[in-house]
N, C-alpha and C positions, 0 to 999 in steps of 0.2 A: 638743421635747426640754429637758430639765432640767438647769440650769445645775450645774457640779462644786459640790462641797459642801467648802471649804477643812474640812482638820482643824484639831483645837485642839491647842494647844501638848501637852500632857499625855495629849492622844489616841493611842493604838496601833492602828497599823493593820498587817496582813500584806502580802506581797510582790503579793498576786495584789491589794490592794484600793489598793495604791499605783499597780498599771499601768493599773488600770482608771478612777483618777483622772488619771493621765497621759493614757491615749487621749481621756478626754472634754474635757480642757483642748485637745489637740491638736485634737480636732474644734471647738473655738469658736476656733480659729487659724484653721484651715481654711473655717469658715464666716468670720469678721470678714474673710480676705482675700479670697473671692469678693466678699463686696459693695463692697470695697474697687473692686476691678477691675470688678464691674459698674458702680459710678459712674465710673471710670477711663474706662472705653469708651463712656460714655452723652456724655463731654464731650473727649474723644479728638480732636476738630478743634481745642479752643479749648487744650488742652492742645501740641498742637503747634506751635500758632501761638504759643505762650508759650516755647516754646523756641528758636523761631526767631527770637525779639525781641534775643538777642544777636549775629546776624549783621549782618554791615555791611550798609547801606542798599544794596537792592539786588542781594541777594545770597541765591539759594535752593537747598538741597540737592534733588537729580538723583538717582533712581534707575535704577538697571541691568538691574531683572530682573522677571521676571513678578508674581511670590509679595511684593517688597521692600515695599513700601505696606501691603500686609495683616500682614504682619509686624513693622512696625515699629509701627501702630497697637496689634496685640497686645504688643508689648513696654514700649510707652508705658504702658499698661493697667496692668499687670500691677507695673511699680513704681509706680505710680501708689496703687496698690491695698494694697501693702505699706507705703508711707507711710502712707496712711491708717489702716491696720490695727496698725501699729505699738503706739499707748497699747495698747489690745488683748492683745497678743501681751506685751509687757510684763507688763501684768498680770497675766495667764496666767502666765508666768512665776513672777513673783512668788506668786501665788497658792499655788504648788506646794511653791516653798521655804519657804514663811512658818514653816511648821513647824520647820525644823529650824535657824532665827535664834533671836537671844533676844525673848521677850515683851517688847511695848509697841512695837515697831519697827513694828510695822503702819501708823500714823503717818506715820511717817518717809517708809515708801515709797511711800504716796499722794502726798505733797510730790515723791517724786525724780520719779515715773512724769509727776507734771504739770508738771515743771519741765525733763525730758528731752523733753516734746511739746514745748515753746515752744521749747528749743534749737535741736532738730532743725529745726524752720519758722527760727528766724534765720538758720541755718547755711544752709538750700537760699538763702533769701532773699539773701544776703550771695554765694552762688555764681553764682545768678544774676546780679543785680546789677553785681556788682565781678569777681569772679575771672575768670568764663567770660568775658562779652565780651574781657578784658583778652588772654586765651590765646589765644581766635579773632581777635584783632585782630593778634598778633605770628605766629601759626602760618599762619595766610593770606596775609600780607604778605612772608611769608619767602622769599628770592629773586623775588619776583614774577613777574621779568623774565625768569627763566629758564624759566618753566611756563606752561602753561595750568592756573589753576589752578580745578579744579571741586570743590566738594562733595559726596562721596555723603551719600545720604540714610541710609543705616544706619551707615556710620562715624560721621559727626556726631552722630545720634543717642544711638549708644553712650558718646560721648567725653562730651554733656552730661549723659544721665542718672547715667552711672558719679562726673562730676566734683559735681553736686547731692548725690549720695547720700552720698558718700567725705565733700566738708565739711560736711553734714548729722550724717553721724555723729561724725564729729574735733569738732564743737561739743559733743559729748556730756561733752567733757572732765571740766568740771567737777563732773558728776553722780558719772561714774566715780570719782574723787577724794574726792568728799564720801562717797560711798558706803563706801568703804576708811575713811576714818575712824568714818563711824557706827559700825562694827564691829569698829574699833580694829587692823585691818592697819595703818592709816596714823597718823601723829600730826601737828599743826600745828608740832610744833616740828622733826620731821622734815624734811618739805616746805621750812621754811625754811634749814635747814641744807644741804639737798641743792638749793639754788633753781640755781645753775648747770648742776648735772647735768638740769635739766628743763627749760633751756631752750635747753641743747644738743638734747636729745630732741626737742622739739617743733620745733627748728631740721630737723630728720632727718625728720618727718612731714611739714613743712612741702614739704621736697625729694622727698617720695614720693608725694603728692598729685598729681593730675593739672594737668596745664599743666608742660610742661619750661622754660618760658623762664623767665630769672631777674626779670621784671616781675610773672611772674602768681604765682610762688613768694614773692616780698617782700608780695606783697596778701594772701596767704595764712599767712605767718609772722609779720605784724603782732598779727591776732586769737588766732589762735594764745598767742602770749607773750601776750597781756593776758587769756584767760582762764585758762592756767595760773595768770599772777598773781594773778586776782582768786578763781581756787580756794584759794590760799592763806590769802588772807583772809576769805575762808567758810568756811573750816576753823577758823580760829581763835575766830569767834565763836559756829559751832555746836559747836564742840568744847567749849566751857565749859557750853553745854546738855547736851550728850548725854553727857558723862563728867565730871561736879562730883569726882571726885574724884582727877582729875589735879589741877585748880585745889587741892583742899586738899593734896595732895602739894607742890605745886610752891609754895605757901605756906608748907611747913613745912622745907623745905631750903633 
């Protein structure tokens, strides 16, 4: 199978050609996802053991259904496959949309994809090491004297995987903001003038993330605030490089 060819900025194509390219890129994404799923399934024992690490010592999930262990292995492998295939998916999406954006932005997008991959991995690591253990510790000890608390495997792994994925995606905030700055939708001046609104938004996002207790919410809110503030300063630095005309206008005014 040949990889789909990216259309040039000045190249015209009809609806059929665009649909053909989209179909080819979707196939590449599905192949990448299937390959990631295969890798995830090959190491699903290690992955499940890794997911069990945030649990308190001596606690193990229990299953209540005949098919539950098999379905859990498939779910863990599929989400792992998505995480592995994410750079390929992002690159294919960009390649399809590239002709519609300004010429010369390709190098920036390459860095964006690499930066997004690194931030996604950092977000997953932060959730696994900090946010998820704090949430589990609070939730499994809440009113523990009133209940015989058992941790059901299907519920736990769904909660853990959703937490890891959600925090990993939220850590993409700098990429999202810098992308808007790169294409002129946002400016560093607007970000600085609306800093308070941004902080309130980050607080709302932290509350919406998995982990209903205040301790976990605080653990998630602090890095979000830091990411937002860091995004502002990165926007200030890169805006001067991406949009030198703004610096000229600012100096003239």
